[in-house]
Each structure stands twice: as C-alpha cells, then as structure tokens.
C-alpha positions as CSV (number, residue, x, y, z in Angstrom):
1,M,30.0,-12.9,-60.4
2,N,29.5,-15.5,-57.8
3,D,31.3,-18.8,-58.3
4,R,28.0,-20.7,-57.9
5,Y,24.4,-19.7,-58.5
6,E,21.3,-21.6,-57.7
7,T,18.7,-21.1,-60.4
8,K,14.9,-21.3,-60.2
9,L,15.1,-24.6,-62.1
10,E,15.2,-27.4,-59.5
11,G,18.6,-29.2,-59.7
12,F,20.1,-26.8,-62.1
13,V,23.1,-24.8,-60.9
14,I,25.3,-22.4,-62.8
15,R,28.9,-22.1,-61.8
16,K,32.0,-20.3,-62.9
17,A,34.5,-22.6,-64.7
18,E,37.7,-23.4,-62.9
19,E,41.1,-24.3,-64.3
20,S,40.3,-28.0,-63.7
21,D,37.4,-27.6,-66.2
22,T,39.7,-26.9,-69.2
23,K,39.1,-30.3,-70.8
24,L,35.4,-30.1,-70.1
25,V,35.3,-26.7,-71.8
26,L,37.1,-28.1,-74.8
27,D,34.7,-31.1,-74.9
28,F,31.8,-28.6,-75.0
29,I,33.4,-26.6,-77.8
30,K,33.9,-29.8,-79.8
31,A,30.3,-30.8,-79.2
32,L,29.1,-27.4,-80.3
33,A,31.2,-27.6,-83.4
34,D,29.7,-31.0,-84.3
35,Y,26.2,-29.6,-83.8
36,E,27.0,-26.6,-86.0
37,K,28.5,-29.0,-88.6
38,L,31.9,-27.4,-88.2
39,P,34.0,-30.1,-86.5
40,N,37.1,-29.3,-88.6
41,E,37.1,-25.7,-87.5
42,V,38.2,-26.4,-83.9
43,S,41.9,-25.8,-83.5
44,A,41.8,-25.0,-79.8
45,T,43.7,-27.2,-77.4
46,E,43.6,-27.6,-73.7
47,D,46.8,-25.7,-73.3
48,V,45.6,-22.8,-75.5
49,L,42.3,-22.6,-73.7
50,H,43.9,-22.8,-70.3
51,D,46.2,-19.9,-71.2
52,S,43.4,-17.8,-72.8
53,L,40.8,-18.4,-70.0
54,F,42.8,-18.7,-66.8
55,V,46.1,-16.9,-67.4
56,K,45.3,-14.1,-69.9
57,R,41.6,-14.1,-68.8
58,A,40.5,-13.1,-72.3
59,A,37.1,-14.6,-71.8
60,E,35.0,-16.2,-69.0
61,V,33.1,-19.5,-69.0
62,I,30.1,-20.7,-67.0
63,I,29.0,-24.3,-66.6
64,G,25.4,-25.4,-66.2
65,E,25.0,-28.5,-64.1
66,Y,21.9,-30.6,-63.6
67,H,22.1,-32.6,-60.4
68,G,25.9,-32.3,-60.4
69,E,26.4,-33.3,-64.1
70,P,27.6,-30.7,-66.6
71,V,24.9,-30.2,-69.3
72,A,25.6,-26.7,-70.6
73,F,28.4,-24.2,-71.1
74,S,28.7,-20.6,-72.1
75,L,31.8,-18.6,-73.1
76,F,31.6,-14.8,-73.0
77,F,33.7,-11.6,-72.8
78,H,33.4,-7.9,-72.8
79,N,33.2,-5.7,-75.9
80,F,32.7,-1.9,-76.0
81,S,30.1,0.4,-77.6
82,T,31.5,3.7,-78.6
83,F,28.0,5.1,-79.1
84,Q,27.0,4.2,-75.5
85,G,30.4,4.8,-74.1
86,K,30.0,1.6,-72.1
87,R,31.2,-2.0,-72.3
88,G,28.9,-4.7,-73.3
89,L,28.7,-8.5,-72.7
90,Y,29.3,-10.6,-75.8
91,L,28.2,-14.2,-75.8
92,E,30.5,-16.2,-78.0
93,D,29.1,-19.6,-77.4
94,L,26.1,-21.2,-75.6
95,F,25.6,-25.0,-75.8
96,V,23.2,-27.3,-74.1
97,K,23.7,-31.0,-74.6
98,P,21.0,-32.2,-77.1
99,E,19.5,-34.7,-74.8
100,M,19.1,-32.0,-72.1
101,R,17.3,-29.4,-74.3
102,G,13.8,-28.3,-73.7
103,H,14.2,-28.0,-69.9
104,G,14.9,-24.3,-69.8
105,F,18.6,-24.6,-69.1
106,G,19.6,-22.4,-72.1
107,G,17.2,-19.8,-71.0
108,A,18.6,-19.9,-67.5
109,M,22.1,-19.5,-68.8
110,L,21.0,-16.5,-70.8
111,A,19.2,-15.0,-67.8
112,F,22.3,-15.4,-65.7
113,L,24.4,-13.6,-68.4
114,A,21.8,-10.9,-68.6
115,K,22.0,-10.5,-64.8
116,T,25.8,-10.4,-65.0
117,A,25.6,-7.7,-67.7
118,K,23.3,-5.6,-65.5
119,E,25.5,-6.1,-62.5
120,R,28.6,-5.0,-64.5
121,D,26.8,-1.9,-65.9
122,C,26.9,-3.2,-69.5
123,G,24.9,-1.3,-72.0
124,R,24.3,-4.4,-74.2
125,F,24.2,-8.1,-74.2
126,E,24.6,-9.5,-77.7
127,W,25.5,-12.6,-79.7
128,I,25.2,-14.0,-83.2
129,C,23.3,-17.1,-84.2
130,L,23.5,-19.3,-87.3
131,D,20.6,-18.5,-89.7
132,W,19.5,-22.2,-89.9
133,N,19.3,-22.7,-86.1
134,E,15.6,-22.1,-85.9
135,S,15.2,-23.7,-82.5
136,A,17.7,-21.3,-81.0
137,L,16.2,-18.3,-82.8
138,A,12.8,-19.2,-81.5
139,V,14.1,-19.2,-77.9
140,Y,15.9,-15.9,-78.4
141,R,12.7,-14.3,-79.8
142,K,10.7,-15.6,-76.9
143,L,13.2,-14.0,-74.5
144,G,12.8,-10.6,-76.3
145,A,16.0,-10.6,-78.3
146,I,15.8,-8.8,-81.7
147,P,17.8,-9.5,-84.8
148,M,20.0,-6.7,-86.0
149,T,19.3,-6.0,-89.6
150,G,21.6,-3.9,-91.9
151,W,24.8,-5.3,-90.4
152,T,27.1,-7.9,-91.9
153,I,29.8,-9.6,-89.9
154,Q,33.2,-9.2,-91.4
155,R,36.1,-11.5,-90.5
156,L,39.8,-11.9,-91.3
157,E,41.5,-15.0,-90.3
158,G,44.4,-17.3,-91.5
159,T,46.3,-16.1,-94.5
160,A,44.0,-13.0,-95.0
161,L,44.8,-11.9,-91.5
162,D,48.5,-12.6,-92.0
163,D,48.6,-10.7,-95.3
164,L,46.8,-7.6,-93.9
165,A,49.1,-7.5,-90.8
166,M,52.1,-7.5,-93.1
167,R,51.0,-4.3,-94.9
168,I,52.1,-2.0,-92.2
C-alpha cells in the first residue's frame, strides 16, 4: 500500500496513518463511538493504540484528508477464509466527520480498501454495520455490497472471556 494516494475526488487524499497520528486515530474512534451512541465503550488509550498499530501491527489505519484536513479514517486488518483458502480484508471501522458526509469520501475510502484487497490477493472484503445506520447501509448497497443472512455475530469479552479462558 502506498503511503499516499490521490483520489478522483478533487482535494481528497488517502494516506497511511503514521505513529504521530495516534491521537488523531483515537479522536476518530471516540467520534465514531459518539455517533454510534456508545461513548462509554471506548477503553482504548493512545499508548494501547500505538502499541497495537505501530509496534504489533495488529491492524492498519488510513486517513482521508480534504485539502490537508483529516475528515475520515478507516481501521482494517486481515482475516482468513478456510473455504477460500485465502486471507480477506476486514474493515473494523470507517468514519467520516458528519459535516463532511455526502461528498463521496466514504465511498472513496471503501474503493481504496477494495483496491488494497485486490492488490493483496484477498478473497473477500467485508465488514459489519449497525442495523439502524440506514444512511451507511444505503451507501453499501449502492456500491454492490450484499448483507449476509443466516449468520449471527458471537462475542466474548470481559468476564465471559475471562471465565472461558480459565476452563482449560
């Protein structure tokens, strides 16, 4: 992935996040949590993000800038499909500042990630979306994404994760 990518949208550039962007990434995460009505769910800190993103490289982040100002971010990582025998690209978060929506920036970020998935020979590019986020769902449908029916996300965290880990 190039460190900087000029898009077809005038003035909109997508760039790879750098270590100096750690606070910016956390600010975007908090803004996303506010939008999703989950502000109390964010426990990430700058130190944890720095370690996860730039030391352990557990995920990657891109920043969308409009005329040099950060207006969007996306965090993604690789998963793996046993059925395809290939890795996939999993989009964990995509956020465009509310005042900057409707300009195609989110679609450009998704197109960049789709291109990245193709360049890395990924068999899939996938993500989840909150059921109530109709505006995002409409964008995804317009881009050709299809909802996966018949699957329910399962999650263990906190005490449940701790308890299960202690069973072995």
